[in-house]
N, C-alpha and C positions, 0 to 999 in steps of 0.2 A: 687649499691653496698654499703654495710655498711662500716663504719670506725669509729674509736674512736673520730674523730674530730666532728662528728655529734651527739654525745650522749647528751641527755637532762641533765639539771642541777638537782641535788637533791633539793627538796623543802626546802628552808630555810637554806641550808648548804653552798651554793656558790661553790660547786664542783660537778664534774660528778660522777655518780655511777660506781661501778666496772662493766665492761662488762662480759658477759658469754664467757670466753676465751676457745677456742678449739685449739688443736694442732694436728700435725701428726708426726709420727716417720718413717724415711726412712733410711735404711741401718744402723740401730742402733743409729741414732742421731735424737733427737727431734727438731722440728722446732723452738721452743722457745729458743734453744741454740743460734740462730741467731736473737733473738728478733722478730720472725716471728709467726703470729697467723692467724688462719683460721677465716674468717669473714662471710662465707656463710653457707648454710644449709648442712646437712650431705649428703653423697654420697651413695645412696641406689639403684642405677640402677642395674639391673641384666643383665648378658651376654646373647647374642643372640644365639639360637640354630642354628647350621650350617646345611643347606640343599642345595642340587643342584636342580635347577628348569629347566624343559624342556618344551618348547612350541611345541605342536604337532598339525599340520594342521588338521582341521576338528574336533578337540576335545576341548571342552570348559574347561577353567581353565588350570593351569600348572600341569604337573606331578612333584611331589615332592619326591626326594630321600633323606632320612635322611643320614647324614654323621657321626652320632653318636658321635658328639663332640660339644663343645661350642666355640664361637669365643672369642678372646681377647676383653677386654672392656677398654675404655678410661675414666680415672678418673681425674677430674679437681678440684683443690682446689682454690677458691678465697681467697687471703691472704692479710694481711696488716702488714707492719713493721712501728711502730709508731715513731721511732727515729733512728738516725745513719744509714740511708739507704745507703748513699754513701760509708761508711766504711764497711758495712756488705755485700753489694751485691756481691762482688767478692768471699767471703767465701761461700755464698749461692750457687753461680754457681759451685764452686769447689766441694761442698758437693753433689749436685745433679748429677754431672758427675763422682762421685767416683765409681759408680757401672757400670760394662760393661755387666752385665747380670741381670736376675731377682733377686731381694732381697726383704726382708720383708718391707711391708708398712702397717702401722696401724694408727688409729686416735682415738681421744677421743669421737667420736660419737658412735663408736661400739667397746666396750672393750673386746668382747668375740671372735672376729675374726681378721684375718689379710689377706692381699693379697700378692701375689708375683708380683713385679712391677719393671719397669725401667723408670726413669724420662726421658721425651722427651723434656722438655724445660720450660723456663720462658717466659710468654707472656704478652703483653699489659701493660707495665709500665705506671702508672699514678702518678708521683711524686706530693707531696703536701708539704705545710709548708716549702717553699724555698728549696725543694729537700731533706729535712731531713727525710721525711717519704714517703711512697709510697703504693699504691694499685697495685696488679698485680695478675696473675694466674700462677699456677704451674700444669703441666699436666703429667700424668703417663700412660704408656702402661701396662696394667695389664692382667695376666692370668685370665680366667673367674671365678675361684673358690674364694670363701671366706672361708679360712681355719679356723677351730676351734683352738683356742689357746691350748686347752687341747690335741688336736691331734698332737701337735708339741713337746710334752713332752715325753721323752723316759722313759718307765716303764718296769720293769722286769715281766716276765710271767713264769708260770710253766705249764708243760704238762697237758692238760685238761681244762685250763682256757678258759672262754667264754668272748669275747669282743663284746659289743653291739654297733651297728652302728644305732644311732637314726635318721640319716638323710635319705633322699630319693635317695642317690647317692652312687655308688660303690666307695670305697676308695682304694688307692694303697699304702700299708704300707711300712715302712722301718724296716727291721729286722737286728739285730746284734746278733751274737753268737760266740762261740769259739770251736775249736778242734773237728771237725767231726772225729769220731773214726774209721770208716770203711765204706764200701759200704752199710752197713745196716743203716747208719745214715739218718735221714730224718726230714723235717719240713713240716707240713700239716695244712691247714685251711679248715674246712668244714662249709658250710652254705646253704641257700636255693637255691643258684645257682649252687652248685656242690661241689666237693672236689678237692682242689688244693694242689698238693704234689711235693716237691722238694726232690729228693733222691740223696745222695752222691755217687760219683763214686769211692771214696777211702778215705783214712785218710788224715788229714792235721793238723798241729800244728800252732795255731795262731787265730787271730780274723777274722771273716767273716762278711761282710755286704751284705744284699740282698735288692736291691732297686727295688721294684715291679713296680714303675712308668717307669723307664728307662729300666727295665728288664736286669739289670746288677748285677753281683756278683763279689765282689772284696775284697782284703785284702790290706789295705793301698792304694797304687797307682797301685797295680798289679791286672789285670783282672783274675778272677777265674771262669768264666762261665763254663769252661770245668769240674769243680769239682762237678757239679750237673746236673741232668737231671729232666725233668718234667715241671710243670706249675707254673708260678709265682702266688702267692696267691692274692686274692682280699678280702676286707672286705665288704660284701654285706649288705644292710639294714636288720636290725634284729640281731640275734645272730650268732656269728662266733666262732666256737670251734677250738682252737689252740692245736695241739698235736705235739710232737717231740720225738726223741730218738737218742742217740749217739752224742748229742751236749750239750753244757753247756753255762751258763750265757746268756740265751736268753732274749732279750729285743726287744721292739717294739715301733715305733712311728706310730700311727694309721693313721695320715694325713686325718682325717675326714673333710669333706667340705660341703658347701651349696652354693647356688647361691644368 
């Protein structure tokens, strides 16, 4: 494991060169807030496709049934805190315990994606320099997707807009809009996999959120699933045409992702 204590001296200058410093950001806070830096290589492992295997007597090989999902992935960062370890470690623990569910995790190795993760712990402390510094590892339990940063930005759309999904995976977007006027109001996405349409059952005054991942429709904290019927849209690879009528202020987070 690398650390700053083993860096070579600059020729003729009597001091160490600046290291290539990498950091990660978890739940909105960067690791260098606590003087903490990543010392290992980037984390590029991909999630495992989930299948069920059956062994059948008299038949060679396993019968494999796809479950059409990917498993969570464990991401581990080897890190180093070069000073004030004893005074910083409690703050680091509290920060990593601040989230009770999935939150954003990103790092400076990959500036175009983020993960949804939950810290599972600090492991294998190796104090150095009379316990003023330390090497250790921080582990995260992550959803399998690497989400594109651009897909987490809410953008306005007009009816007839085409959203391109340049990945190989179906995305489950988040829509917001206002004021369905009547039972003729609808939101629709058409792509190579089909046409997905949500039709209003009546009028409503206020903001509506459609979460296509959880398949929930709500206004604030109030569930509004009964206000629409139909199919929750997906954004398939390729072009996706978004049309709507009887609603206003339509916005989308595409939630595009890769492995």
